[in-house]
C-alpha positions in Angstrom: -9.8 20.2 16.7 -7.9 18.0 19.3 -5.7 15.3 18.2 -4.1 12.7 20.6 0.4 12.9 19.9 3.1 10.5 20.9 6.4 11.3 20.1 8.3 8.2 19.9 12.4 7.4 19.5 12.6 4.1 16.9 15.3 2.1 16.8 16.0 3.1 20.1 16.0 1.3 23.8 15.6 4.6 25.2 14.5 8.1 24.5 16.7 10.5 23.4 18.1 7.7 20.8 17.2 6.6 17.5 15.0 8.4 15.2 11.9 10.3 16.5 8.7 10.3 15.0 5.4 11.8 15.7 2.3 9.4 15.8 -1.3 10.8 15.3 -4.1 8.6 15.8 -7.2 9.5 13.8 -10.7 8.8 13.5 -11.2 10.1 9.9 -8.8 12.0 7.6 -9.1 15.7 7.5 -7.3 17.7 4.9 -4.0 17.1 3.7 -2.9 20.3 4.3 -3.4 20.2 7.7 -1.7 17.2 8.5 1.3 18.9 6.1 1.0 21.9 8.9 1.1 19.9 12.1 4.0 18.0 10.3 5.9 21.1 9.9 5.0 22.7 13.2 6.7 18.9 14.9 9.5 19.6 12.6 10.5 16.1 13.3 11.8 14.1 10.1 7.8 12.1 10.1 5.1 12.7 11.8 2.5 9.5 10.8 -1.0 9.5 10.9 -3.3 6.7 10.8 -6.6 5.7 10.6 -8.1 2.3 11.7 -9.8 0.2 9.3 -10.9 -2.9 11.5 -8.8 -5.2 14.0 -5.6 -4.9 13.3 -5.8 -3.0 10.1 -5.1 0.8 9.3 -4.7 3.6 6.6 -1.2 5.1 7.3 0.3 8.5 5.8 3.8 9.8 6.7 4.2 13.7 5.7 7.7 15.4 6.8 8.1 18.9 7.4 7.8 19.8 3.8 5.5 17.5 1.7 4.1 13.7 2.0 6.3 10.9 1.2 5.7 7.2 -0.4 7.4 5.2 2.7 8.6 5.8 6.0 10.3 3.0 7.6 11.2 4.3 11.4 7.4 5.9 11.9 5.5 2.7 10.5 7.7 1.1 13.3 6.7 3.5 16.0 3.2 3.5 14.6 2.8 -0.4 15.4 4.4 0.3 18.7 2.3 3.0 19.9 -0.5 0.6 18.7 0.3 -2.5 20.4 1.2 -0.4 23.6 -1.8 2.0 24.1 -4.4 1.5 21.2 -5.1 -2.6 20.9 -2.8 -4.2 23.5 -3.8 -7.7 22.2 -2.9 -8.0 19.3 0.0 -9.9 17.7 0.7 -8.3 14.0 -0.7 -4.9 12.3 -1.2 -4.2 8.8 -1.1 -0.8 7.2 -2.2 0.2 3.7 -0.1 2.7 2.1 1.3 4.4 -0.9 4.0 1.5 -0.8 1.7 -1.3 -0.3 0.5 -3.2 2.4 3.3 -3.0 5.7 3.1 -5.4 8.4 4.5 -5.4 12.1 4.6 -8.1 14.2 4.8 -8.4 17.8 8.5 -9.0 19.3 9.3 -10.6 22.2 11.9 -8.6 23.4 10.2 -5.6 22.2 12.0 -5.5 19.0 9.3 -5.5 16.6 9.3 -7.2 13.0 9.0 -5.0 10.1 8.3 -6.1 6.1 8.8 -3.6 4.0 9.3 -3.3 0.0 12.8 -4.2 -1.1 14.0 -1.2 -3.5 16.0 -2.3 -7.2 18.8 -0.4 -7.5 20.7 0.6 -10.8 24.9 1.0 -11.1 25.2 4.5 -12.7 27.6 4.3 -15.3 31.2 5.5 -14.0 30.5 9.8 -13.7 33.6 10.8 -12.2 32.7 14.1 -12.6 29.3 13.9 -10.6 31.1 11.6 -8.0 33.8 14.3 -7.5 30.9 16.7 -6.5 29.2 14.7 -4.3 32.4 14.1 -2.5 33.1 17.7 -2.6 30.0 18.2 -1.1 30.4 16.3 1.9 33.6 17.7 2.4 35.5 14.2 1.3 36.7 12.1 -1.2 34.5 11.3 -4.3 32.6 8.1 -3.5 33.6 4.4 -5.1 30.3 3.8 -6.6 27.0 5.4 -7.5 23.3 3.3 -7.8 20.2 4.5 -8.4 16.9 3.9 -7.0 14.2 5.2 -4.8 17.5 7.2 -3.4 20.7 7.8 -4.8 23.1 5.6 -2.9 27.0 6.6 -2.9 29.6 3.8 -1.6 32.8 3.9 0.3 35.2 1.5 1.1 35.8 3.0 4.5 33.2 3.2 7.2 35.6 6.1 8.9 34.5 8.2 5.6 30.9 8.0 6.1 31.4 8.5 9.8 33.1 11.8 9.3 31.3 13.1 6.5 30.2 16.9 6.8 26.3 16.7 5.3 24.5 17.7 3.9 25.9 20.7 3.0 25.1 21.3 -0.9 24.2 18.3 -1.6 20.1 19.2 -2.6 21.8 21.4 -5.3 23.2 18.0 -6.7 20.6 15.8 -6.4 18.0 18.0 -8.0 19.2 18.1 -11.3 18.9 14.2 -11.5 16.3 13.8 -10.5 17.0 12.4 -6.7 16.1 14.4 -3.3 17.8 11.9 -0.7 21.2 10.9 -0.6 22.3 7.3 1.5 26.0 7.2 2.3 27.3 4.0 2.9 30.2 1.8 3.3 31.1 -1.6 5.2 31.2 -1.8 8.7 33.2 -1.3 12.1 32.9 -2.2 15.2 31.1 -5.4 14.4 28.5 -4.1 12.1 28.1 -5.6 9.1 27.9 -2.0 7.2 26.9 1.6 8.2 24.9 4.6 6.9 23.7 8.0 7.0 21.1 9.7 5.0 20.3 13.4 3.8 17.0 14.8 2.3 17.8 18.5 2.6 15.2 19.3 0.2 12.5 17.4 2.7 13.3 19.6 5.4 15.5 16.6 6.5 19.6 17.7 6.5 20.4 14.6 8.0 17.9 11.8 9.0 18.9 10.3 12.5 17.5 6.2 11.3 16.2 5.8 7.5 14.2 2.5 7.2 13.4 3.4 3.9 16.6 3.3 3.1 17.9 -0.1 4.7 15.3 -1.2 1.8 17.9 -0.5 -0.4 20.7 -1.3 1.8 20.1 -4.5 2.7 19.8 -6.6 -0.6 23.1 -4.3 -1.7 24.9 -5.7 1.6 23.8 -9.0 1.6 24.9 -9.9 -2.1 28.2 -8.2 -1.2 28.8 -9.9 1.9 27.1 -13.2 1.1 24.9 -13.2 3.9 21.1 -12.6 4.5 20.7 -11.4 8.1 23.1 -8.6 8.8 23.5 -6.1 11.4 23.3 -2.7 10.7 24.2 0.9 12.6 23.1 4.1 11.2 26.1 6.7 12.0 24.5 9.6 12.1 25.1 12.1 15.7 21.8 10.3 17.1 22.5 6.9 16.0 20.5 3.8 15.8 21.0 0.3 15.7 19.0 -2.0 12.7 18.6 -6.1 12.5 18.2 -6.1 8.4 17.4 -9.6 6.7 17.5 -9.9 2.9 13.9 -11.8 2.1 13.8 -11.5 -1.9 11.4 -8.9 -2.7 10.7 -7.8 1.0 13.5 -6.6 3.7 12.8 -7.4 7.5 13.8 -4.7 9.9 13.5 -4.7 13.9 14.4 -2.7 16.6 13.1 -1.6 19.8 11.4 2.3 20.7 11.0 4.2 23.6 8.4 7.0 24.1 9.8 10.3 24.9 6.0 12.0 25.0 2.6 12.3 24.5 0.1 15.1 24.1 -2.6 17.0 22.7 -2.7 19.0 19.3 -5.2 21.8 19.3 -5.9 23.3 15.8 
């Protein structure tokens, strides 16, 4: 079997920045084990597979090198960019049916396509100094000032310098497993003109550090919108590759926008 492959850097204005995603358009779904094998071979944070249902409508699934996941923002944006650029260039919007419901992406006039994702609801954990201390030690820094739990565990520091200099992921997986989590968001108020900064670690999914994480911003956006008293925010994920996101808190939805850049096209033979 042969499949077309696009590798797209999401939340990047040029290649070699942002978060790379492998995009594989399909005519029909193959066995999930094959998709998982392709994702493992690609060895990117996510490989997205989609099947066309009709004009501007697709079924979409995401795989890390280790497993299928329920939500991935950057690979959704990259999938829409691929469709707009190569497959259905006449479209002004595309809708994806996913494990997390219907996700829509609208074409942006400036190339910054606009993606709507479900907001994540977080609850603040009861103060657990021991857990905060273990997280700080795993990342070789001071304990976070606050912890919240939702789709991922979110650790909040007061200094962006701390988040920028974290030595992750370290032993964070061993700390997350006993509390039923596999991803950690690290965040702090922003600097250099950004409203907030973040990083994301998911070593148990084969992603030691994700360069730019759309799904994490489903929680970060409402959290910082409430804390800062503003709906529209400018975010920077301060991973080594880094990426910028324009974020809007829209109640039960989060609106994210950013550019994409094509890195590679190819063909998979399996």
